[in-house]
C-alpha positions as CSV (number, residue, x, y, z in Angstrom):
1,M,-1.4,-15.4,26.0
2,L,0.0,-13.7,23.0
3,R,3.5,-12.3,23.7
4,I,4.9,-9.8,21.2
5,K,8.5,-8.5,21.2
6,T,8.5,-4.9,21.7
7,E,11.4,-4.2,19.3
8,Y,9.5,-6.0,16.6
9,C,6.4,-4.1,17.2
10,C,8.3,-0.7,17.1
11,D,9.9,-1.6,13.7
12,L,6.5,-3.0,12.4
13,S,4.6,0.0,13.6
14,E,7.0,2.4,11.7
15,E,6.8,0.3,8.5
16,L,2.9,0.2,8.8
17,E,2.8,3.9,9.4
18,E,4.6,4.6,6.1
19,L,2.3,2.1,4.2
20,F,-0.9,3.6,5.7
21,K,0.3,7.1,4.9
22,A,0.7,6.0,1.2
23,L,-2.7,4.4,1.2
24,A,-4.4,7.4,2.9
25,N,-5.3,9.2,-0.2
26,V,-8.4,8.6,-2.4
27,N,-6.7,9.1,-5.7
28,R,-4.0,6.5,-4.8
29,L,-6.5,4.0,-3.7
30,L,-8.6,4.5,-6.8
31,L,-5.4,3.9,-8.9
32,I,-4.7,0.6,-7.0
33,Y,-8.4,-0.5,-7.4
34,K,-8.2,0.3,-11.1
35,M,-4.9,-1.7,-11.4
36,T,-6.4,-4.7,-9.5
37,S,-9.6,-4.8,-11.3
38,G,-8.0,-6.0,-14.5
39,E,-8.5,-2.8,-16.4
40,M,-4.7,-2.1,-16.5
41,E,-1.6,-3.9,-15.6
42,K,0.7,-0.9,-15.6
43,V,0.0,2.8,-15.5
44,S,2.0,5.9,-16.6
45,V,1.9,9.4,-15.1
46,T,-0.3,10.5,-18.1
47,Q,-2.8,7.6,-17.7
48,M,-3.1,8.3,-14.0
49,A,-3.6,12.1,-14.6
50,R,-6.3,11.4,-17.2
51,M,-8.0,8.8,-15.0
52,T,-8.1,10.9,-11.9
53,G,-8.4,14.5,-13.4
54,L,-5.1,15.5,-11.7
55,T,-2.5,17.5,-13.2
56,Q,0.6,15.5,-14.4
57,P,2.9,16.8,-11.6
58,A,0.2,15.8,-9.0
59,A,-0.2,12.3,-10.6
60,S,3.6,11.9,-10.6
61,Q,3.8,12.8,-6.9
62,H,1.1,10.2,-6.1
63,L,2.9,7.5,-8.0
64,K,6.3,8.4,-6.4
65,I,4.6,7.9,-2.9
66,L,3.4,4.5,-3.9
67,K,6.8,3.6,-5.3
68,T,8.5,4.8,-2.1
69,A,6.2,2.7,-0.1
70,N,7.1,-0.4,-2.2
71,I,3.7,-0.8,-3.5
72,L,4.6,0.0,-7.1
73,N,7.8,-0.6,-9.2
74,A,8.8,1.8,-11.8
75,E,10.2,0.9,-15.3
76,K,11.3,3.5,-18.0
77,K,10.4,2.7,-21.6
78,G,11.3,5.5,-24.0
79,N,9.8,8.8,-22.7
80,Y,7.4,7.1,-20.2
81,I,7.9,5.6,-16.9
82,Y,5.4,2.7,-16.2
83,Y,4.5,1.6,-12.7
84,T,3.4,-2.0,-11.8
85,F,2.8,-3.6,-8.5
86,N,5.8,-4.7,-6.6
87,H,4.6,-8.3,-6.0
88,N,7.1,-9.3,-3.2
89,A,6.7,-6.0,-1.2
90,V,2.9,-6.3,-1.4
91,I,3.1,-9.8,0.0
92,S,5.3,-8.5,2.9
93,H,2.8,-5.6,3.4
94,K,0.0,-8.0,3.6
95,E,1.8,-10.2,6.2
96,K,2.4,-7.2,8.4
97,I,-1.3,-6.1,8.3
98,D,-2.4,-9.7,8.9
99,F,-0.1,-9.8,12.0
100,L,-1.5,-6.4,13.3
101,F,-5.2,-7.5,12.9
102,G,-4.4,-11.0,14.1
103,C,-3.2,-9.5,17.3
104,V,-6.4,-7.3,17.5
105,L,-8.7,-10.2,16.9
106,S,-6.9,-12.2,19.5
107,K,-7.5,-9.5,22.0
108,C,-11.1,-9.2,21.0
109,N,-11.8,-12.8,21.3
110,K,-10.2,-12.9,24.8
111,I,-12.4,-10.0,25.8
112,K,-15.5,-11.6,24.3
113,M,-14.9,-14.9,26.0
114,G,-14.3,-13.1,29.3
115,K,-17.8,-11.7,29.4
């Protein structure tokens, strides 16, 4: 039987809530897809605005949300800030999501075997 510590789940749930909130927007998801497709390794506010048809303030806000969720890093070069993936944090996010869905699949398998 799978036993999970309640304190761990509470912390994990709060972290996943913030992550899922950051991912719960089509413009942010499109940006992530673009960055993972090999079309770009980094993005500026101007590039995101142009790519999505958003205003620069809106694009800036979306990038800030992804940065706050530790999905992106920011690096200032001249007058621009360029955003890249935060590799270590993305690995951590993946592990947390894998744990969550691993628990779900474990429960589904037990239910399926019981029938």
